GUBANU-325468 format. One record per residue (C-alpha): residue number from 1; x, z, y. Coordinates in pm, whole numbers, plus 32768, in hexadecimal, padded with zeros to 4 digits. Layout:
REM GUBANU-325468
DRENKE  i  x  z  y
DRENKE  NUM  X  Z  Y
...
This chain:
REM GUBANU-325468
DRENKE  i  x  z  y
DRENKE  1  CAD7  0DC1  CE16
DRENKE  2  CB27  0F1F  CD9D
DRENKE  3  CB83  0EF5  CC2E
DRENKE  4  CBD2  105C  CBD2
DRENKE  5  CAD3  10B6  CAC4
DRENKE  6  CAA4  1215  CB47
DRENKE  7  C99A  1277  CC41
DRENKE  8  CA3C  1281  CD9E
DRENKE  9  C95A  139E  CE06
DRENKE  10  CA0B  1498  CD28
DRENKE  11  CAC9  155A  CE31
DRENKE  12  C9EC  1685  CE49
DRENKE  13  CB0A  177E  CE56
DRENKE  14  CB62  16F9  CFB0
DRENKE  15  CA29  1682  D069
DRENKE  16  CA49  1572  D170
DRENKE  17  C9F5  15AE  D2DC
DRENKE  18  C8A8  1516  D346
DRENKE  19  C8CB  13CE  D403
DRENKE  20  C75F  13AA  D45E
DRENKE  21  C641  1475  D4E7
DRENKE  22  C595  144E  D397
DRENKE  23  C5A1  15A1  D2E0
DRENKE  24  C62D  1516  D196
DRENKE  25  C734  1622  D15B
DRENKE  26  C6CC  175A  D09D
DRENKE  27  C6B2  18A7  D152
DRENKE  28  C7DC  1994  D16C
DRENKE  29  C816  1A8B  D054
DRENKE  30  C7CC  1995  CF3C
DRENKE  31  C874  19B9  CDEB
DRENKE  32  C995  18D7  CD9B
DRENKE  33  C977  17D0  CC8C
DRENKE  34  CA69  1887  CBA5
DRENKE  35  C9A1  19CC  CBBF
DRENKE  36  C85A  1918  CB6F
DRENKE  37  C8F0  186E  CA3E
DRENKE  38  C970  19BC  C9BE
DRENKE  39  C81B  1A5D  C9EE
DRENKE  40  C77F  1942  C924
DRENKE  41  C877  197B  C80C
DRENKE  42  C908  181E  C83A
DRENKE  43  CA61  1894  C8A4
DRENKE  44  CB3F  19BB  C84E
DRENKE  45  CC20  1A73  C942
DRENKE  46  CD52  19E2  C897
DRENKE  47  CCC6  187F  C8A9
DRENKE  48  CC72  18AA  CA18
DRENKE  49  CDD0  1926  CA6B
DRENKE  50  CE74  1804  C9B1
DRENKE  51  CD86  170C  CA53
DRENKE  52  CDCE  178C  CBB2
DRENKE  53  CF43  1769  CB70
DRENKE  54  CF14  160B  CAE1
DRENKE  55  CE36  15A9  CC06
DRENKE  56  CF48  1602  CCFC
DRENKE  57  D054  1547  CC37
DRENKE  58  CF87  1407  CC25
DRENKE  59  CF01  142B  CD87
DRENKE  60  CD96  13F9  CD1F
DRENKE  61  CC5B  14C7  CD37
DRENKE  62  CC02  15D3  CC39
DRENKE  63  CAD0  1520  CBB4
DRENKE  64  CB91  13DC  CB8C
DRENKE  65  CC9A  1492  CAC4
DRENKE  66  CB9B  153C  C9E2
DRENKE  67  CAF6  13F0  C992
DRENKE  68  CC38  132A  C962
DRENKE  69  CCBC  142F  C86F
DRENKE  70  CB6B  1448  C7BA
DRENKE  71  CB59  15BD  C806
DRENKE  72  C9F3  15AF  C88A
DRENKE  73  C8F6  1496  C870
DRENKE  74  C8A5  13E7  C9B7
DRENKE  75  C72E  141D  C988
DRENKE  76  C75C  1598  C983
DRENKE  77  C82C  158D  CAC1
DRENKE  78  C733  14B0  CB76
DRENKE  79  C615  1595  CB0F
DRENKE  80  C6C9  16C4  CBA1
DRENKE  81  C726  1609  CCDD
DRENKE  82  C5BB  15A7  CD12
DRENKE  83  C561  1717  CD07
DRENKE  84  C689  177C  CDE0
DRENKE  85  C64B  1675  CEEB
DRENKE  86  C4D2  1698  CED6
DRENKE  87  C49B  1525  CEA1
DRENKE  88  C3C7  1474  CDA1
DRENKE  89  C449  13FD  CC4F
DRENKE  90  C423  128C  CBFC
DRENKE  91  C310  1244  CAFC
DRENKE  92  C2F1  10DE  CA79
DRENKE  93  C187  111B  CA0F
DRENKE  94  C12E  1190  CB6E
DRENKE  95  C1F0  1074  CC11
DRENKE  96  C1DC  0F31  CB44
DRENKE  97  C2B8  0E1C  CBD6
DRENKE  98  C208  0D31  CCC9
DRENKE  99  C29F  0BEB  CD47
DRENKE  100  C1DB  0C1F  CE8C
DRENKE  101  C2D7  0D2B  CEEA
DRENKE  102  C3E9  0C22  CF05
DRENKE  103  C34C  0BB8  D04F
DRENKE  104  C360  0D1A  D0DD
DRENKE  105  C4D3  0D5F  D0A3
DRENKE  106  C5CA  0C3A  D08E
DRENKE  107  C682  0C1D  CF43
DRENKE  108  C7D8  0C29  CFEB
DRENKE  109  C781  0D72  D094
DRENKE  110  C6FE  0E0C  CF51
DRENKE  111  C832  0D95  CE99
DRENKE  112  C928  0E17  CF9C
DRENKE  113  C892  0F74  CFBD
DRENKE  114  C828  0FA6  CE50
DRENKE  115  C6B6  0FCD  CE9A
DRENKE  116  C578  0F18  CE3B
DRENKE  117  C419  0F1F  CED8
DRENKE  118  C308  0FAF  CDFA
DRENKE  119  C1BC  0F96  CEB2
DRENKE  120  C121  0FC6  D00A
DRENKE  121  BFF6  108F  D07F
DRENKE  122  BF90  104F  D1E6
DRENKE  123  C0C8  1083  D2B7
DRENKE  124  C187  1134  D19F
DRENKE  125  C27E  1083  D0B9
DRENKE  126  C2ED  1127  CF73
DRENKE  127  C458  10DE  CF27
DRENKE  128  C51F  111E  CDE5
DRENKE  129  C684  117F  CE3D
DRENKE  130  C7B0  11E9  CD75
DRENKE  131  C812  12B0  CEAB
DRENKE  132  C6E4  132E  CF73
DRENKE  133  C7D2  13E5  D061
DRENKE  134  C858  1296  D0DB
DRENKE  135  C7AC  12B8  D22D
DRENKE  136  C857  1184  D2B9
DRENKE  137  C7B6  10AD  D1A9
DRENKE  138  C662  114D  D1EA
DRENKE  139  C67E  1106  D35F
DRENKE  140  C6D9  0F99  D31D
DRENKE  141  C5AC  0F6E  D236
DRENKE  142  C4C8  1010  D338
DRENKE  143  C543  0F24  D44B
DRENKE  144  C538  0DF0  D36A
DRENKE  145  C3E4  0E2C  D2CB
DRENKE  146  C331  0EE3  D3E2
DRENKE  147  C2BA  0FEE  D2EC
DRENKE  148  C2FD  1161  D2D0
DRENKE  149  C3C3  11A7  D194
DRENKE  150  C383  12A1  D07D
DRENKE  151  C4AF  129F  CF8C
DRENKE  152  C4A7  12FB  CE1A
DRENKE  153  C5DF  1329  CD48
DRENKE  154  C62E  124F  CC18
DRENKE  155  C742  1217  CB19
DRENKE  156  C81A  10E0  CB1D
DRENKE  157  C766  104A  C9F1
DRENKE  158  C612  1084  CA93
DRENKE  159  C692  0FE5  CBD3
DRENKE  160  C719  0EAF  CB22
DRENKE  161  C5D8  0E89  CA58
DRENKE  162  C4F1  0EA5  CB87
DRENKE  163  C5D0  0DC2  CC56
DRENKE  164  C5A8  0CB9  CB48
DRENKE  165  C42C  0CE4  CB4C
DRENKE  166  C414  0CBD  CCC7
DRENKE  167  C517  0BB2  CD11
DRENKE  168  C506  0AFA  CBC5
DRENKE  169  C675  0AEC  CB6D
DRENKE  170  C785  0BB7  CAC7
DRENKE  171  C848  0C97  CBAC
DRENKE  172  C98F  0D0D  CB17
DRENKE  173  CAB8  0C24  CB2B
DRENKE  174  C9FD  0B00  CBD0
DRENKE  175  CAA4  0B29  CD23
DRENKE  176  CBFF  0B36  CC8A
DRENKE  177  CBB8  0A02  CBB7
DRENKE  178  CB43  0930  CCDB
DRENKE  179  CC72  0987  CDAF
DRENKE  180  CD69  0916  CCA2
DRENKE  181  CC9F  07F1  CC1F
DRENKE  182  CD9B  06E7  CC8B
DRENKE  183  CEAF  078B  CBC0
DRENKE  184  CDD3  07B2  CA8C
DRENKE  185  CDDF  06D2  C95D
DRENKE  186  CCD2  05DE  C8F6
DRENKE  187  CC5B  0570  C7A0
DRENKE  188  CD0F  0424  C7CF
DRENKE  189  CE60  04C8  C81C
DRENKE  190  CF32  0478  C6EA
DRENKE  191  D067  0533  C761
DRENKE  192  CFD5  068F  C72A
DRENKE  193  D0AD  0762  C644
DRENKE  194  D025  0868  C559
DRENKE  195  D0EF  097A  C605
DRENKE  196  D067  091F  C75D
DRENKE  197  CF06  090D  C6D2
DRENKE  198  CF29  0A68  C63A
DRENKE  199  CFB6  0AEC  C781
DRENKE  200  CE8E  0A63  C848
DRENKE  201  CD98  0AE5  C743
DRENKE  202  CE1C  0C44  C77F
DRENKE  203  CE18  0C1F  C8FB
DRENKE  204  CD35  0D1A  C9AD
DRENKE  205  CC39  0C20  CA43
DRENKE  206  CC04  0B78  C8F0
DRENKE  207  CBDD  0CC8  C841
DRENKE  208  CADC  0D35  C942
DRENKE  209  CA27  0BE9  C927
DRENKE  210  C9FE  0C0C  C7AD
DRENKE  211  C994  0D79  C7D3
DRENKE  212  C896  0D12  C8DA
DRENKE  213  C7F8  0C10  C7F2
DRENKE  214  C7DA  0D15  C6DE
DRENKE  215  C743  0E17  C7CB
DRENKE  216  C642  0D20  C84E
DRENKE  217  C5E4  0CB5  C6EE
DRENKE  218  C5AE  0E1E  C685
DRENKE  219  C4EA  0E69  C7C0
DRENKE  220  C3FF  0D46  C77B
DRENKE  221  C3D3  0DAC  C60E
DRENKE  222  C477  0C6F  C588
DRENKE  223  C4B6  0C40  C414
DRENKE  224  C5A4  0B18  C440
DRENKE  225  C68A  0A87  C54B
DRENKE  226  C6C3  090C  C551
DRENKE  227  C7EA  0888  C61C
DRENKE  228  C7FC  070C  C61D
DRENKE  229  C8E8  0629  C6E2
DRENKE  230  C857  04F4  C78B
DRENKE  231  C8FF  03D0  C83D
DRENKE  232  C920  0479  C992
DRENKE  233  C8A7  05DC  C961
DRENKE  234  C84A  06E7  C862
DRENKE  235  C6F8  0742  C7CE
DRENKE  236  C6C2  08B6  C78C
DRENKE  237  C584  0926  C6DD
DRENKE  238  C4FD  0A6C  C651
DRENKE  239  C401  0A7A  C534
DRENKE  240  C2FB  0B75  C5A3
DRENKE  241  C1CA  0BBB  C4C7
DRENKE  242  C21B  0A86  C3FB
DRENKE  243  C233  0995  C523
DRENKE  244  C36D  0913  C5CF
DRENKE  245  C383  0960  C743
DRENKE  246  C487  08CB  C82D
DRENKE  247  C570  09B9  C8E1
DRENKE  248  C678  0988  C9F2
DRENKE  249  C7B1  08FC  C94B
DRENKE  250  C927  0920  C997
DRENKE  251  C9D6  0801  CA4E
DRENKE  252  CA48  06E0  C96F
DRENKE  253  CBAF  0711  C9E4
DRENKE  254  CBB2  0869  C943
DRENKE  255  CB07  0802  C802
DRENKE  256  CC42  07F4  C72A
DRENKE  257  CCC4  0952  C77F
DRENKE  258  CB5C  09D1  C76B
DRENKE  259  CB36  094B  C607
DRENKE  260  CC96  09BB  C5AC
DRENKE  261  CC40  0B1D  C613
DRENKE  262  CB14  0B1C  C529
DRENKE  263  CBE8  0A8C  C40E
DRENKE  264  CCF3  0B96  C441
DRENKE  265  CBEC  0CA9  C430
DRENKE  266  CB60  0C0B  C2F2
DRENKE  267  CCB8  0BF5  C249
DRENKE  268  CCAC  0A79  C246
DRENKE  269  CDD0  098A  C26A
DRENKE  270  CDCE  0912  C3D4
DRENKE  271  CEB2  07EF  C377
DRENKE  272  CDA3  075D  C296
DRENKE  273  CC8B  06A4  C34A
DRENKE  274  CC38  0579  C26C
DRENKE  275  CB9B  0631  C147
DRENKE  276  CA88  073D  C141
DRENKE  277  CAF0  08AA  C139
DRENKE  278  CA38  09F1  C0FE
DRENKE  279  CA94  0B4E  C170
DRENKE  280  CA07  0C98  C1E5
DRENKE  281  CA4B  0DBC  C2CC
DRENKE  282  C99D  0EF6  C347
DRENKE  283  C937  0F27  C4B1
DRENKE  284  C8EF  1088  C526
DRENKE  285  C83B  10FC  C65E
DRENKE  286  C7F6  1264  C6BB
DRENKE  287  C6CE  1291  C5D0
DRENKE  288  C6CA  1152  C501
DRENKE  289  C7A2  10B7  C3F4
DRENKE  290  C779  0F40  C3C3
DRENKE  291  C80A  0E84  C29B
DRENKE  292  C852  0D1F  C30A
DRENKE  293  C86C  0C00  C20F
DRENKE  294  C91B  0AD7  C2AD
DRENKE  295  C90C  096C  C23D
DRENKE  296  C9BF  0845  C2DA
DRENKE  297  C992  06D3  C297
DRENKE  298  CA3B  05A3  C338
DRENKE  299  C96B  04BB  C416
DRENKE  300  C9C5  0383  C4DE
DRENKE  301  C9FD  0459  C617
DRENKE  302  CAAF  0580  C574
DRENKE  303  CA5A  06A8  C498
DRENKE  304  C8F9  0735  C497
DRENKE  305  C8E1  08AB  C457
DRENKE  306  C7B5  096D  C3D4
DRENKE  307  C7BD  0AE9  C3C7
DRENKE  308  C6BC  0BA9  C2FC
DRENKE  309  C67F  0D05  C389
DRENKE  310  C621  0E13  C28F
DRENKE  311  C5C8  0F5D  C333
DRENKE  312  C64F  106A  C24B
DRENKE  313  C5A2  1178  C31B
DRENKE  314  C43E  10F8  C2E4
DRENKE  315  C351  11ED  C243
DRENKE  316  C29B  117B  C10A
DRENKE  317  C12A  113D  C157
DRENKE  318  C007  11B2  C083
DRENKE  319  BEF8  10C9  BFFE
DRENKE  320  BE0F  10FE  C125
DRENKE  321  BF21  10AF  C222
DRENKE  322  BF69  0F6D  C167
DRENKE  323  BE01  0F01  C1A3
DRENKE  324  BD5A  0F50  C056
DRENKE  325  BBEE  0FB6  C036
DRENKE  326  BB8E  10F2  BF7A
DRENKE  327  BB27  101F  BE4D
DRENKE  328  BC75  0F68  BE41
DRENKE  329  BD3C  10A6  BE6E
DRENKE  330  BC75  114F  BD58
DRENKE  331  BCCA  1037  BC5F
DRENKE  332  BE3E  1058  BCAA
DRENKE  333  BE37  11D4  BC9E
DRENKE  334  BD90  11C3  BB47
DRENKE  335  BE9D  10D3  BACB
DRENKE  336  BFB7  11B1  BB4C
DRENKE  337  BF2B  12D6  BA85
DRENKE  338  BF52  1217  B93C
DRENKE  339  C083  1296  B87B
DRENKE  340  C113  113C  B839
DRENKE  341  C0D1  0FCE  B87A
DRENKE  342  C120  0EC5  B980
DRENKE  343  C0AC  0E95  BAE6
DRENKE  344  C0FC  0D42  BB82
DRENKE  345  C0EF  0CDC  BCF1
DRENKE  346  C0E3  0B6A  BD3F
DRENKE  347  C0F4  0A8C  BE70
DRENKE  348  C1E4  09B5  BF3A
DRENKE  349  C325  0A35  BFD9
DRENKE  350  C2DC  0B22  C0F8
DRENKE  351  C17C  0B7E  C087
DRENKE  352  C1C7  0CF2  C066
DRENKE  353  C1F1  0D0E  BEEC
DRENKE  354  C31A  0DFD  BEFC
DRENKE  355  C269  0ED7  BFFD
DRENKE  356  C13E  0EF3  BF11
DRENKE  357  C21B  0F53  BDE9
DRENKE  358  C2C5  1060  BEB9
DRENKE  359  C172  10EA  BF1D
DRENKE  360  C12B  1110  BDA9
DRENKE  361  C281  11AA  BD67
DRENKE  362  C24C  129E  BE83
DRENKE  363  C116  1324  BDD0
DRENKE  364  C1D5  1342  BC89
DRENKE  365  C311  13D8  BD1F
DRENKE  366  C31A  153E  BCA0
DRENKE  367  C43E  160F  BC2D
DRENKE  368  C3D2  1603  BAC0
DRENKE  369  C3EF  1487  BA97
DRENKE  370  C51F  13A3  BA96
DRENKE  371  C4DE  126C  BB6B
DRENKE  372  C5DA  114F  BB69
DRENKE  373  C5C3  1010  BC38
DRENKE  374  C67D  0EC4  BC1C
DRENKE  375  C674  0E09  BD66
DRENKE  376  C715  0CF0  BE2B
DRENKE  377  C72C  0D78  BF33
DRENKE  378  C6BF  0EE6  BF44
DRENKE  379  C5BD  0EDA  C05C
DRENKE  380  C553  104A  C06A
DRENKE  381  C61E  1181  C029
DRENKE  382  C559  1296  BF80
DRENKE  383  C5D2  13EF  BF1B
DRENKE  384  C5DF  1444  BDA6
DRENKE  385  C5C8  12D6  BD3A
DRENKE  386  C6F6  122F  BC97
DRENKE  387  C70D  10E3  BD50
DRENKE  388  C7F6  0FD5  BCCB
DRENKE  389  C86D  0EA9  BD95
DRENKE  390  C8A8  0D6D  BCC7
DRENKE  391  C9F8  0CBE  BCD2
DRENKE  392  C9DC  0B65  BC38
DRENKE  393  CB48  0B0E  BC82
DRENKE  394  CBAC  0C2E  BB9E
DRENKE  395  CAAC  0BCA  BA94
DRENKE  396  C9A9  0CD2  BAF4
DRENKE  397  C85B  0C16  BAD9
DRENKE  398  C6F7  0C94  BAAE
DRENKE  399  C70E  0C61  B935
DRENKE  400  C862  0D05  B901
DRENKE  401  C80E  0E1A  B9F5
DRENKE  402  C6C6  0E5F  B943
DRENKE  403  C777  0E86  B7F4
DRENKE  404  C864  0F81  B893
DRENKE  405  C749  1040  B93A
DRENKE  406  C699  1072  B7EB
DRENKE  407  C7C2  1145  B77E
DRENKE  408  C791  1228  B8AE
DRENKE  409  C65D  12D9  B81D
DRENKE  410  C569  124D  B923
DRENKE  411  C3F9  12A8  B93C
DRENKE  412  C3A6  11A0  BA42
DRENKE  413  C461  105B  BA7F
DRENKE  414  C437  0F6F  BBA4
DRENKE  415  C4C8  0E11  BB7A
DRENKE  416  C4E0  0D53  BCC2
DRENKE  417  C46E  0C09  BC28
DRENKE  418  C429  0B6F  BAD4
DRENKE  419  C4D0  0A1A  BAE8
DRENKE  420  C50B  09B3  B97F
DRENKE  421  C4A2  09EB  B816
DRENKE  422  C5C0  0ADC  B7D1
DRENKE  423  C55C  0BCA  B8EA
DRENKE  424  C3E8  0BA7  B895
DRENKE  425  C428  0BF1  B724
DRENKE  426  C4F2  0D2E  B76D
DRENKE  427  C3EE  0DA3  B86A
DRENKE  428  C2CD  0D6F  B778
DRENKE  429  C383  0E24  B65F
DRENKE  430  C3D6  0F42  B74D
DRENKE  431  C266  0F66  B7A6
DRENKE  432  C20C  0F64  B633
DRENKE  433  C304  1079  B5DF
DRENKE  434  C277  117C  B6CE
DRENKE  435  C303  111A  B822
DRENKE  436  C243  10CD  B95C
DRENKE  437  C2C3  0F83  B9EA
DRENKE  438  C286  0EF4  BB46
DRENKE  439  C2F4  0D98  BBAB
DRENKE  440  C29F  0C5C  BC70
DRENKE  441  C25D  0AED  BC2C
DRENKE  442  C22A  09BA  BD05
DRENKE  443  C0C9  093B  BCBB
DRENKE  444  BF9D  08DE  BD93
DRENKE  445  BEA1  09DD  BD13
DRENKE  446  BE7E  0B05  BC2A
DRENKE  447  BE02  0A40  BAFA
DRENKE  448  BF1F  0945  BB16
DRENKE  449  C00D  0A64  BAC8
DRENKE  450  BF80  0A7A  B968
DRENKE  451  BFA6  0909  B919
DRENKE  452  C102  0906  B9B6
DRENKE  453  C176  0A16  B8C5
DRENKE  454  C0E5  0954  B79E
DRENKE  455  C185  0810  B818
DRENKE  456  C2D5  08C3  B829
DRENKE  457  C2BB  0902  B6B3
DRENKE  458  C220  0A5E  B69E
DRENKE  459  C119  0A78  B58A
DRENKE  460  BFB6  0AA3  B617
DRENKE  461  BF74  0BDB  B546
DRENKE  462  C0A7  0C82  B5E3
DRENKE  463  C02F  0C2E  B743
DRENKE  464  BED1  0CAE  B6F3
DRENKE  465  BF50  0DF9  B667
DRENKE  466  C04C  0E49  B77B
DRENKE  467  BFC4  0DC0  B8C5
DRENKE  468  BEF2  0EC3  B97D
DRENKE  469  BEB8  0E21  BAD1
DRENKE  470  BF1A  0CDE  BB7D
DRENKE  471  BF17  0CE9  BCF9
DRENKE  472  BF2B  0BAC  BDCD
DRENKE  473  BF60  0BE0  BF3D
DRENKE  474  BF9D  0B3B  C08D
DRENKE  475  BFE0  0BBF  C1EA
DRENKE  476  BF13  0B65  C31D
DRENKE  477  BF57  0BCE  C481
DRENKE  478  BE99  0CFE  C4FA
DRENKE  479  BDD9  0CDB  C641
DRENKE  480  BE61  0DA7  C762
DRENKE  481  BD6D  0EC5  C7A0
DRENKE  482  BDCA  0ECF  C911
DRENKE  483  BD51  0D71  C964
DRENKE  484  BC7F  0CE1  C845
DRENKE  485  BB2C  0C68  C8C0
DRENKE  486  B9EA  0C8D  C7FB
DRENKE  487  B911  0B56  C7E5
DRENKE  488  B7CE  0AFB  C72B
DRENKE  489  B805  0A58  C5D8
DRENKE  490  B76C  08FC  C5ED
DRENKE  491  B6D6  083E  C4C8
DRENKE  492  B812  0767  C4C5
DRENKE  493  B8EC  089F  C4A6
DRENKE  494  B819  0926  C389
DRENKE  495  B820  07D9  C2D4
DRENKE  496  B99C  07D2  C2E6
DRENKE  497  B9AA  0937  C261
DRENKE  498  B8B4  08E7  C14A
DRENKE  499  B7BE  09EF  C1C5
DRENKE  500  B645  09C7  C1CC
DRENKE  501  B5B2  09A3  C32D
DRENKE  502  B553  0AF4  C3C1
DRENKE  503  B4EE  0B76  C516
DRENKE  504  B5C8  0C67  C5D8
DRENKE  505  B713  0C25  C528
DRENKE  506  B846  0C29  C608
DRENKE  507  B9B1  0BCF  C5DB
DRENKE  508  BAE1  0C00  C6BA
DRENKE  509  BBCC  0AFE  C74F
DRENKE  510  BD33  0B13  C7C9
DRENKE  511  BD69  0B27  C942
DRENKE  512  BECA  0BA0  C992
DRENKE  513  BF5D  0CB6  CA67
DRENKE  514  C0B7  0D48  CAB7
DRENKE  515  C0A4  0E3C  C994
DRENKE  516  C08B  0D23  C893
DRENKE  517  C175  0C32  C945
DRENKE  518  C04D  0B5E  C9B7
DRENKE  519  C012  0AEA  C851
DRENKE  520  BECD  0BA7  C816
DRENKE  521  BF57  0C3A  C6D2
DRENKE  522  C01C  0D73  C681
DRENKE  523  C097  0DAF  C520
DRENKE  524  C00A  0D28  C3DC
DRENKE  525  BF0D  0D95  C2D8
DRENKE  526  BEFB  0D41  C167
DRENKE  527  BDF7  0C64  C0C0
DRENKE  528  BDD3  0CB7  BF4D
DRENKE  529  BD49  0C26  BE0A
DRENKE  530  BD59  0D30  BCFA
DRENKE  531  BD13  0CCB  BB93
DRENKE  532  BCE3  0DF2  BAAA
DRENKE  533  BD31  0D96  B941
DRENKE  534  BC01  0E28  B890
DRENKE  535  BB82  0DD7  B731
DRENKE  536  BAD9  0C93  B79F
DRENKE  537  BC16  0C15  B847
DRENKE  538  BCE7  0C7C  B71A
DRENKE  539  BC06  0BB0  B631
DRENKE  540  BC28  0A7F  B712
DRENKE  541  BDA4  0AA2  B71E
DRENKE  542  BDBD  0AB1  B5A2
DRENKE  543  BCE0  0979  B58B
DRENKE  544  BDD0  08CA  B67E
DRENKE  545  BCC7  0897  B789
DRENKE  546  BD3D  07E6  B8C6
DRENKE  547  BD7D  089F  BA0B
DRENKE  548  BC48  07F8  BAA2
DRENKE  549  BB6C  0873  B982
DRENKE  550  BBF2  09D7  B99B
DRENKE  551  BBC5  09DD  BB14
DRENKE  552  BA63  094F  BB0A
DRENKE  553  B9F7  0A44  B9FD
DRENKE  554  BA80  0B6F  BAC0
DRENKE  555  B9D2  0AFC  BC02
DRENKE  556  B88A  0AC9  BB45
DRENKE  557  B8AA  0C25  BAAC
DRENKE  558  B8DD  0CB8  BC07
DRENKE  559  BA33  0D49  BBB2
DRENKE  560  BB01  0C5D  BC8A
DRENKE  561  BAFE  0C1B  BE02
DRENKE  562  BBC4  0ADF  BE4B
DRENKE  563  BCC9  0ABA  BF5C
DRENKE  564  BBDC  09E3  C02F
DRENKE  565  BAC3  0AE1  C00B
DRENKE  566  BBAC  0C00  C063
DRENKE  567  BC2E  0B45  C194
DRENKE  568  BAC7  0B03  C206
DRENKE  569  BA7F  0C78  C1EA
DRENKE  570  BBAE  0CC1  C2C6
DRENKE  571  BB21  0BD1  C3CE
DRENKE  572  B9C8  0C72  C3CA
DRENKE  573  BA6A  0DCA  C3E5
DRENKE  574  BB1B  0D57  C521
DRENKE  575  BC78  0D87  C492
DRENKE  576  BCE2  0C1A  C4AB
DRENKE  577  BC68  0AD4  C540
DRENKE  578  BBBB  09A7  C4A8
DRENKE  579  BCF6  08DB  C4F7
DRENKE  580  BDC1  09C0  C417
DRENKE  581  BCB3  09A2  C30B
DRENKE  582  BCE5  082A  C30F
DRENKE  583  BE53  0852  C2AE
DRENKE  584  BDDD  08FB  C16D
DRENKE  585  BCB9  080E  C130
DRENKE  586  BD89  06D0  C14B
DRENKE  587  BEA3  075B  C073
DRENKE  588  BDCE  07AD  BF44
């Protein structure tokens, strides 16, 4: 396999002679690649001259040189080449991967010629190619498949991603690994030295294998990567929309160097494998920066690795995008306009609490206020906000960090989590002395947050006078709009949802299509329970009412919609399925 990361097409300053009757080559008199890049403002005359000299020295094509030296991004070059060659540009929305295409073009052929079939219409086959001027490859595909070929140009990353979707396995490095498998080490090999392990971890096939796993995880929108050794093979899974999905794994014989590569990136000790370790690193693609938190733990078959992927390039969503109704958004907007007080988000790990708090901060983020956050880790990067990463090894905890922050003249403080009385006490006092405080807790519902604070040791009158809003939330998978099917809501459905029988109600169910990975779901939407601390709730807090009493009174007064009720509304709106509703109903 060609392992050079650059696009092999990039030789537009010296076009190849046609080897087929197919008119793939552009007409005479075209502009050269260098001229087009200069016209686009992507390259200066001086850069072009240096690049042409460097191209000749290295004996590679101009485009390859520009990409290798990070002079011009590959996507810009491919876009210009599509225009120059008068071929289409690959679009993953237009061409979602289909496993049916694997029967049209053999995997070995696609692998060898760096192409992948997209779709067919009648006698025409659309083909993504890194080099659409490779007429020999086009002729071979035409003879093999029996179809006429229409090529479109793609980047290497797009090619690798679509190849994975069609043929169901990782591409980069696999061929090299299989060839050298007999010489590779196994988990049982006790003679492996640390130096040899580090050498293999930095070997090109292993590096490409790790990169390929990261690329596929990002492409599938995964939040976590689980790599687990078994007796004879390896289990690789991605957590997508809260659910673990199996993915093609590396060979067991390459598991040790594969794991060692990850540990090296994460600044872990590769000589230590019998105790858990934690580390982190940053992975950058052309338009995305991913912060990766790595955790290893020993198992009976070797070390298991879990990588948490935090997309630093994600935009902060507003309340509507999170899934809130106008009523819910209005309550939060009113609370954010108060000059001081506390807003708490509650729910289990991974329920979207931090995302909600950043949506609030995004509304409050103006040049005339000083916003400081204490987080572990920092999940979003926002301009004009002072974001502080905790360091427990150095003694920087939520409590000690909060004391320090109060000397920084803050207007708004976000504390990643209230875990103990000390942090809770400082946060409450900060809210009392004119600061706006945002934080999270781990409780089942919004009312439980109140009793949890009291149980920690905070006086009820302090909770009543500082807490503005308590928001409990969960995440459910959002139905894929491209394939979800509308069905009548039966009496059984309505009974499960707690809705009175009614004629003409419909719900939607998951079906599955290539755009959603055959799961029937695409993305997630929030389910919320928002408790506004009004005068009635304040009185109940001071009287030490239980969470159940507070919740029941708010529901009776019509000021609280419970998590189950909110989830049922999402089902009736067609945003999620009744199966997803059940995950909320059984939890509460």
